[in-house]
N, C-alpha and C positions, 0 to 999 in steps of 0.2 A: 504494500500500500504506500509506503514512503516513496518508492520509485515512481509509482503512478502519480502521486501528488507533486513530487519535484519535477517530473516531466511536464506537468501542466503549470509550472511557475510558482508553486507554493514553497515557502521556506519552512522547514520542519524545525521547531524550537525544542521539541522533546518527543521521544518515542519511548513509552513505558510499558511494563509488563504486569504490574500489579495495581490493586486498588489504592493502597497507600501512596505509591509512586504517582499515580494519576492525580490524587488529591493535591499532593505537593506541587506537581507541575502546573495544574490549573490555577492554583492560588498564587504561585510565584511568577508565572509567565503571563497569566491572563491573556491567552492567545486570541487572535482574531476569529478563530474557529477551532473546535476540537472534535475529533472523531473518536468515539468511545464505544467499546464493545460492552454489551450488557453483562456478560459473564467474564470475570477476571479472577486470577489468583489473589489471595491465598485459598479461598473456598470454592472458587469457580461457580458461585451461585449467581448473585446479582450485584456484586461489588461495583461494577462499572456504573450501572444506572443509579445505585444508591449514592455513590460519590458525586456523580453529575448533579443529582437533585440537591444534595446537601450544599455543594458549592454554589449552585444557582440561587439557593435561599440567601446566601451571604452576598453573592455578586449577581443580582438580577439581570437577566437578559444576556448573560455570558453565552456566546454562541456555541451550541453543542449539537452535533449530529450523532445519534445513537444507532448502532448496528446490532441487529439481533438475528439469530438463526430462525426463530419462529415468531409469529405474531403473539405478543403478550399484551392483551387489552389493558390490564391494570397499569403497566408501565406507560403505555401510550396516553391513557387518561391523565396520569399524574404529570407527565411531561407537558401536556396541554393546559393543565389546571391553572397555572399562574397567568396565562394569557399575555405574556410579555413578548412572545415571538422569539426569533433567533434560536429555533429548536427544530430538530428533525429526527425522524424515526424511520429507518429503512431496513428491509430485510437484506441479509448479506449477499443474496443473489444479485442485487442491483449493482454491486461493485463491478461485476463482470461487464456491464454496459458502461464503459469509461465515460462517455459523453454525458449520459444521464447522471451518473454519480458525481462527476465534477460540477455539473450544473447545480445539483443539490447542495454541494459544499459551498458554492458561491452564494446561493440563495440564503442559506442559514447564516453565513458570514455577514450578509447584508441586512440581517434582522428579520428575514422571512421565516415561514414555517413550511417544512417539507414532511409530508406523511406518505408512506408507502401506500399504494392503492389497496393492497390486501389488508393493511391495518385499518384504513378508512372503512372498508367493507365490513370488517369484523365489528368495528365500533358501531356502525349503523345498524347491524343485525343484532347487536348485543341486547340482552334481556334487561330492559329498563327497570323491571320489577325486582331485580336481584338486590337485596338490601346490602350485600357485601361489595357491590360494584365500586363503591368509593374507596375501599380499603386498598392500600398498597400490597404488593406481594409479601413484604416482610410483616405487615400487620396481619395479613391472613395467616401467615406462618405462626405468629404469636398467638392468635386466636385459636388456631388448630391445637396448639399445645395446651392452651387454657381448657379446651374441650376434653383433652386427655386427662385433665385434673392436675396439671402441673402448676406449682407456685411460681411466683416471679423469679425466685432464686433458681428453681429447676429449669425454667425457660432460659434464663441467662446462661446457665451452664450448658444446656443443649445447643444454644445458638451462638455461644462464644462471644457474648457481649455483656456489659454491666447490668446490674439490677436497675440502675437509674435509667438506662436505655429501654429496658423492658417496661418500666413505669411510664415513660413517654409514649411508647407504642400503645400501651393499654389505654392511656388517657385519650390518644388520638382515635382509637377504636370506639371508645364510649362516645366521643364527640361526633364521629361520622355516623354512628348508628343512632344518634339522638337519644342516648341513654343517660339521663340526668341523675345526679346524686339524690338519694331519698332514704329516709329512715325505714321505709316500708319495703324496700326492694334491695336485692343484691345485684349490683351492676354486672359482675362477672357471670353470674348465672344467666341474666338476660342476654348478655352478649353471646354466650355459648348457645343458648336457645336459638338466637338469630342465625348463628353459624350452622347449627344442625338442621334448621329449617330450610336453609338455602343449599345444603349439601346434597 
């Protein structure tokens, strides 16, 4: 990919292989455009997309083009959620059409939005009645472990991040599912019921 980009006049300021390296490069270089794989080491799950979203929360409209092997509706929805543009989501197959791919890179760099036609089709066909549609992939993962009866400490251990991070994900889940604090109800139970009902 670096050869393709340099052949089309792009200067590569960093080429990284892991999520932490990506975060460092995005924050230090603040590039005109970044091309990010959804899955990156060390866990090869969703490091790339999570880093991209986290950095864009701090640096709104930082131009990022995400590449994915398959259509992941949740990632696409989350990328579009802030409405600031300078974002793209393409299936990796599109890279083989060099002209189309380079055009997408230029459009994202210019502040535009590029969505793979297959992603758009899936989003349009998506089930609007799915109460979990607003959750990120990581939030669904946390909720799934809650449904297995795991405590925050157990979830943190299973997913290899802090209890504080689990608490933030849990608070986001409650907010997105519109589950408010009440003396009469247990929010974890209500969230798990919503999860089981949608599964």
